VMD Tcl script that draws the C-alpha trace (Angstrom):
set ca {
  {16.57 -9.04 1.70}
  {14.28 -8.15 4.50}
  {10.92 -9.84 4.88}
  {8.60 -7.07 6.05}
  {6.00 -9.30 7.52}
  {7.99 -12.13 9.04}
  {5.27 -13.25 11.70}
  {1.95 -14.68 10.90}
  {0.19 -12.06 13.09}
  {1.23 -9.38 10.66}
  {-0.38 -11.35 7.75}
  {-3.49 -11.92 9.92}
  {-3.66 -8.02 10.56}
  {-3.77 -7.44 6.86}
  {-6.30 -10.31 6.35}
  {-8.58 -8.65 9.00}
  {-8.16 -5.36 7.17}
  {-9.45 -7.10 4.00}
  {-12.52 -8.35 5.84}
  {-13.58 -4.68 6.35}
  {-13.46 -3.87 2.53}
  {-16.45 -4.58 0.26}
  {-17.10 -4.24 -3.46}
  {-13.46 -4.29 -4.38}
  {-12.66 -4.53 -8.06}
  {-9.36 -2.50 -8.20}
  {-6.65 -2.11 -5.58}
  {-3.65 0.11 -6.19}
  {-0.79 -0.73 -3.76}
  {1.96 1.88 -3.42}
  {5.13 0.19 -2.38}
  {4.90 -3.39 -2.89}
  {8.40 -4.62 -2.17}
  {8.62 -8.45 -2.49}
  {4.82 -8.73 -2.55}
  {3.83 -9.94 0.88}
  {0.86 -7.69 1.12}
  {0.24 -7.92 -2.65}
  {-0.27 -11.61 -2.19}
  {-2.73 -11.01 0.71}
  {-4.72 -8.80 -1.48}
  {-4.75 -11.37 -4.33}
  {-6.05 -14.10 -2.11}
  {-8.77 -12.00 -0.41}
  {-9.90 -10.46 -3.70}
  {-9.14 -12.97 -6.43}
  {-11.47 -11.29 -8.92}
  {-9.97 -7.80 -8.32}
  {-7.07 -6.19 -10.35}
  {-4.20 -5.46 -8.09}
  {-2.00 -2.69 -9.41}
  {1.34 -2.95 -7.76}
  {3.37 0.49 -7.83}
  {6.89 0.28 -6.99}
  {9.96 1.99 -8.77}
  {12.45 -0.73 -7.24}
  {15.02 2.01 -6.86}
  {18.05 1.19 -4.51}
  {18.30 3.18 -1.44}
  {15.24 5.18 -2.06}
  {14.99 5.88 1.72}
  {18.30 6.56 3.55}
  {17.24 5.24 6.99}
  {15.37 2.15 5.59}
  {17.62 -1.02 5.33}
  {14.80 -2.58 3.32}
  {15.63 -0.36 0.41}
  {19.21 -1.57 -0.15}
  {19.03 -4.61 -2.30}
  {16.15 -3.76 -4.76}
  {17.27 -5.80 -7.63}
  {16.80 -9.08 -5.67}
  {13.68 -7.67 -4.09}
  {12.09 -7.10 -7.66}
  {13.20 -10.54 -8.69}
  {11.22 -12.02 -5.70}
  {8.26 -10.00 -6.79}
  {8.35 -11.25 -10.28}
  {8.06 -14.84 -8.95}
  {4.77 -13.65 -7.46}
  {3.49 -12.51 -10.82}
  {3.95 -16.01 -12.24}
  {1.37 -17.35 -9.93}
  {-1.12 -14.59 -9.66}
  {-2.47 -13.31 -12.89}
  {-4.53 -10.43 -11.40}
  {-1.49 -8.49 -10.35}
  {-0.39 -5.62 -12.65}
  {3.11 -4.47 -11.94}
  {3.84 -0.72 -12.44}
  {7.51 0.03 -12.15}
  {7.16 3.80 -11.70}
  {7.45 6.42 -8.91}
  {4.10 6.83 -7.19}
  {4.04 10.61 -8.45}
  {4.23 9.13 -12.14}
  {1.87 6.15 -11.76}
  {-0.91 8.36 -10.39}
  {-1.37 9.92 -13.81}
  {-2.48 6.42 -15.15}
  {-5.65 6.49 -13.02}
  {-8.87 8.62 -13.24}
  {-10.25 10.37 -10.31}
  {-12.66 8.02 -8.21}
  {-11.56 4.96 -10.18}
  {-9.87 2.95 -7.45}
  {-11.84 0.96 -4.85}
  {-8.82 0.77 -2.44}
  {-5.52 2.46 -2.32}
  {-2.94 1.11 0.16}
  {0.08 3.16 0.85}
  {3.17 1.57 2.19}
  {5.99 3.40 0.47}
  {8.60 5.84 1.51}
  {7.95 6.61 5.16}
  {9.14 10.14 5.39}
  {6.57 12.72 6.32}
  {6.92 14.52 3.06}
  {6.55 11.35 1.05}
  {3.58 10.12 2.80}
  {2.03 13.62 2.57}
  {2.67 13.71 -1.11}
  {1.11 10.25 -1.67}
  {-1.92 11.26 0.27}
  {-2.32 14.42 -1.81}
  {-1.83 12.67 -5.12}
  {-3.75 9.41 -4.52}
  {-6.79 10.59 -2.44}
  {-8.63 11.94 -5.53}
  {-8.33 8.45 -6.99}
  {-10.04 6.81 -4.22}
  {-13.51 5.43 -4.82}
  {-14.17 3.69 -1.47}
  {-11.16 3.18 0.83}
  {-7.56 4.36 1.51}
  {-5.29 2.37 3.75}
  {-1.81 2.74 5.10}
  {0.81 0.48 6.77}
  {3.17 1.50 9.54}
  {0.82 3.75 11.36}
  {3.08 3.31 14.36}
  {5.77 5.28 12.51}
  {5.78 8.91 13.69}
  {6.06 10.50 10.23}
  {3.43 8.22 8.67}
  {1.03 8.80 11.56}
  {1.66 12.67 11.41}
  {0.89 12.91 7.66}
  {-2.27 10.72 8.03}
  {-3.67 12.45 10.99}
  {-2.92 15.98 9.49}
  {-4.44 15.23 5.95}
  {-7.11 12.67 6.54}
  {-7.72 12.40 10.32}
  {-7.33 9.88 13.10}
  {-8.69 6.31 12.18}
  {-11.47 4.87 14.28}
  {-10.45 2.02 16.55}
  {-12.09 -0.80 14.37}
  {-10.04 0.35 11.50}
  {-6.72 -0.06 13.13}
  {-5.02 -3.50 12.69}
  {-2.44 -5.49 14.53}
  {0.12 -5.24 11.70}
  {-0.08 -1.32 12.06}
  {-2.31 -0.86 9.09}
  {-5.17 1.52 9.13}
  {-7.99 2.31 6.71}
  {-10.45 5.08 6.04}
  {-13.82 4.72 4.23}
  {-14.85 7.39 1.78}
  {-12.12 9.64 3.00}
  {-12.02 13.38 2.41}
  {-9.04 15.66 2.68}
  {-8.93 17.79 5.76}
}
mol new
graphics top color blue
foreach p $ca { graphics top sphere $p radius 0.5 }
foreach p [lrange $ca 0 end-1] q [lrange $ca 1 end] { graphics top cylinder $p $q radius 0.2 }
display resetview
């Protein structure tokens, strides 16, 4: 199993992102894996509900070694649920989970799922209407991720880019 944030500076980057967010009651994280970022969100927003969306499907992305051992990955995530009661696990594809939320109902949507251009584009199109305040992404350094974000939302301002390659947009509007 691959730890996606093996260095402290990657956790620090996500913590710095959280400092830019205000009035957070509901977060949807698309692509939770073992829950490293989920745990950061729970610590920064202990009174918020964190909806963790991940289908835990093995080999969901052919070029991503992190998608190979999803049974063990899911078991690691379940351990996190035991200690953080504000996490709600949603074991569904993003395209199915989006139907569970009303438009404008989520304070912060954080997308870190399938990194192909088409998948990121689909997540943006599906989830952007659900955003009340912020949308964020991980892996902005990935060419496909960056292309989809830039095409459908725009280029993030410098103070909304973080050392862990996360970016956020406040009150985003689809281009």
